[in-house]
C-alpha positions in Angstrom: -8.7 -5.3 17.7 -12.3 -6.1 18.6 -15.1 -8.2 17.1 -16.5 -4.9 15.8 -13.3 -4.4 13.9 -13.9 -7.7 12.2 -17.4 -6.7 11.1 -16.0 -3.3 10.0 -13.5 -5.2 7.8 -16.3 -7.2 6.2 -18.1 -3.9 5.4 -15.0 -2.5 3.8 -14.7 -5.6 1.6 -18.3 -5.4 0.6 -17.9 -1.7 -0.3 -14.8 -2.2 -2.4 -15.3 -1.8 -6.2 -14.9 -5.3 -7.6 -16.3 -4.4 -11.0 -13.0 -4.1 -12.7 -13.0 -0.3 -13.1 -9.6 0.1 -14.8 -9.8 3.9 -14.7 -10.1 3.8 -10.9 -7.2 1.4 -10.5 -5.0 3.4 -13.0 -5.6 6.6 -11.0 -4.2 4.9 -7.9 -1.4 2.9 -9.5 1.5 4.5 -7.5 -0.2 4.1 -4.1 -1.2 0.6 -4.9 2.3 -0.3 -5.8 3.6 0.9 -2.4 0.8 -0.9 -0.6 1.7 -4.1 -2.3 5.3 -3.5 -1.4 4.3 -3.2 2.2 2.1 -6.3 2.1 5.0 -8.4 0.6 7.3 -7.1 3.4 4.8 -8.0 6.2 4.0 -11.3 4.6 7.7 -12.1 4.7 7.9 -11.3 8.4 4.9 -13.5 9.2 6.0 -16.3 7.0 9.4 -16.4 8.7 7.9 -16.2 12.2 5.5 -19.0 11.6 7.3 -21.3 9.2 5.1 -20.5 6.2 7.9 -19.7 3.8 6.7 -22.3 1.3 3.2 -20.5 1.1 4.6 -17.0 0.8 3.5 -14.4 -0.3 -0.3 -14.9 -0.5 -1.5 -17.2 2.3 -3.8 -17.5 5.2 -1.6 -16.9 8.2 -4.3 -17.8 10.8 -3.9 -21.6 10.2 -0.2 -21.2 11.1 -0.8 -19.1 14.3 -3.6 -21.3 15.5 -4.4 -24.4 13.4 -7.6 -25.1 15.4 -9.1 -21.6 15.0 -12.6 -21.4 13.5 -14.8 -18.4 12.8 -18.1 -18.4 14.8 -20.8 -19.9 12.5 -22.7 -16.6 12.1 -19.5 -14.8 11.1 -18.5 -17.6 8.8 -21.8 -17.3 7.0 -21.4 -13.6 6.6 -17.9 -14.1 5.2 -19.1 -16.6 2.7 -21.8 -14.2 1.5 -19.3 -11.4 1.2 -16.8 -13.4 -0.8 -19.4 -14.2 -3.4 -19.3 -10.5 -4.3 -15.5 -10.3 -4.2 -13.4 -10.7 -7.4 -12.3 -14.3 -7.8 -8.6 -13.6 -7.6 -9.0 -11.7 -4.3 -11.2 -14.2 -2.4 -8.4 -16.2 -0.8 -6.7 -13.2 0.7 -9.9 -11.4 1.7 -11.1 -14.5 3.5 -7.7 -14.7 5.2 -7.9 -11.1 6.2 -11.3 -11.6 8.0 -10.1 -14.8 9.7 -7.0 -12.9 10.8 -9.0 -10.0 12.2 -11.2 -12.4 14.1 -8.1 -14.1 15.5 -6.6 -10.8 16.4 -9.8 -9.8 18.3 -9.0 -12.5 20.8 -5.7 -10.9 22.0 -2.6 -9.0 21.1 -0.5 -10.0 18.2 3.1 -8.6 18.1 3.7 -8.4 14.4 2.1 -5.7 12.3 -1.3 -6.4 10.8 -0.6 -8.6 7.8 -3.6 -7.8 5.6 -4.3 -4.1 6.1 -2.0 -2.9 3.3 -3.7 -5.5 1.0 -7.2 -4.4 2.0 -6.3 -0.8 1.3 -4.9 -1.9 -2.1 -8.2 -3.6 -2.9 -10.1 -0.5 -1.8 -8.1 1.6 -4.2 -8.8 -0.3 -7.4 -9.8 -3.9 -6.9 -7.8 -7.1 -7.4 -4.4 -7.9 -8.9 -3.5 -10.6 -11.4 -0.6 -13.0 -11.2 0.8 -14.9 -14.1 2.5 -18.3 -14.1 5.9 -16.7 -13.8 5.0 -14.8 -10.7 4.6 -11.3 -12.2 1.9 -9.2 -10.4 -0.2 -7.0 -12.7 -1.5 -4.3 -10.4 -3.3 -2.4 -13.2 -1.1 0.5 -14.4 2.1 -1.0 -13.0 3.5 -4.5 -12.8 6.0 -5.9 -10.3 7.8 -9.1 -9.7 8.3 -10.1 -6.1 11.9 -10.8 -5.1 13.0 -13.5 -2.7 11.4 -13.5 0.7 14.7 -12.6 2.3 14.9 -9.5 0.1 11.5 -8.3 1.3 12.5 -8.8 4.9 15.1 -6.1 4.4 12.7 -3.6 2.7 12.0 -0.2 4.2 8.5 -0.2 5.8 5.8 1.8 4.1 3.5 2.9 7.0 1.7 6.0 5.7 -1.8 4.8 5.2 -3.7 8.1 5.5 -6.0 8.4 2.5 -4.9 12.0 1.8 -1.3 10.9 1.7 -2.0 8.0 -0.6 -4.0 10.3 -2.9 -1.0 12.7 -3.0 1.3 9.9 -4.2 -0.9 9.1 -7.2 -0.2 11.0 -10.4 0.4 10.3 -14.1 3.9 10.1 -15.5 7.4 9.1 -14.4 8.0 10.7 -11.0 11.1 11.4 -8.9 11.0 13.1 -5.5 13.4 15.6 -4.1 14.1 17.6 -0.9 16.6 20.1 0.3 20.0 18.6 1.0 19.6 19.3 4.7 16.2 17.7 4.6 14.5 21.0 5.5 11.5 22.4 3.7 8.8 20.8 1.7 9.0 17.7 -0.6 9.1 18.4 -4.3 8.6 16.2 -7.3 9.6 16.1 -10.9 6.9 14.5 -13.1 7.5 13.6 -16.7 4.3 13.1 -18.7 3.8 13.1 -22.4 7.3 14.5 -23.0 6.5 17.4 -20.7 8.4 18.1 -17.4 6.4 19.3 -14.4 8.2 20.5 -11.3 5.8 20.6 -8.3 5.8 21.2 -4.6 3.5 19.8 -1.9 2.0 22.7 -0.1 0.3 23.0 3.4 -3.0 23.2 1.5 -2.3 19.5 0.7 -2.0 19.8 -3.0 0.8 19.8 -5.6 1.5 23.2 -7.1 3.9 24.3 -9.9 7.3 25.5 -8.7 10.4 26.9 -10.3 12.5 26.2 -7.1 13.6 22.6 -7.9 17.3 22.7 -8.6 19.3 19.6 -9.4 23.1 19.2 -10.0 22.9 18.6 -13.7 21.0 21.9 -14.4 23.2 24.6 -16.0 26.3 23.2 -14.2 25.2 24.6 -10.9 25.6 22.8 -7.5 22.6 20.8 -6.4 20.1 22.6 -4.1 17.9 19.5 -3.9 18.7 15.8 -3.6 16.6 12.9 -4.8 14.8 10.7 -2.2 12.9 7.5 -2.5 9.1 7.4 -2.7 8.8 5.9 0.8 10.7 8.8 2.4 8.7 11.2 0.2 5.5 9.6 1.5 6.6 10.2 5.1 7.3 13.9 4.4 3.9 14.2 2.7 2.3 12.5 5.7 4.0 15.1 8.0 2.5 17.9 6.0 -0.9 16.2 6.2 -0.6 15.9 10.0 0.5 19.5 10.3 -2.5 20.7 8.3 -4.9 18.7 10.5 -3.1 19.6 13.8 -2.6 16.0 14.7 
């Protein structure tokens, strides 16, 4: 990471919609949930590595990595100006993200970037709210963080491509499925307003209706497809995205 990366991060925070547009946040509820899941996992890794368990999950890790670290005055002034436009509830972590990026610019850091999932979360719908009992309202979905040790054992969510994140966002209750031998495309069943929609993710990078989804409880037949978690589904979607782009 370079100083330019720190300035680019400031620009991303400036460009985020902090107006409280609920429609925008609702549209991205599923991807925001997964991004928060990944932030909590990474925060647990960093907190354990640097003795910050008491401050987990939303903390400024830079003061634990290097307690003497300070932003250059010009960059500190830019950050202060930026934070005045950031929603109040996100200012602490946005400031922490910029300080971390500046620290990271000085040299390699072995653990994964702590704040990138959270910055993406903010870009896809603004801040979250936290009540006195620890419940996180992500707008459209709420979660309650578990114990730090539980998040250490979570599966990583690493598919940050915008096209993949967009593909995960949809209205309704969703389950993902794939052929029992893990071949072929990922399919989903989406229940919305008492209607069932079976869909397949195509090489054209969109969900299209399908009649191919066959589960064990349908008409007493053997299962053709098995249910998978949303993180595995995201990886399969990402593979399709990469195949379409040739990367």
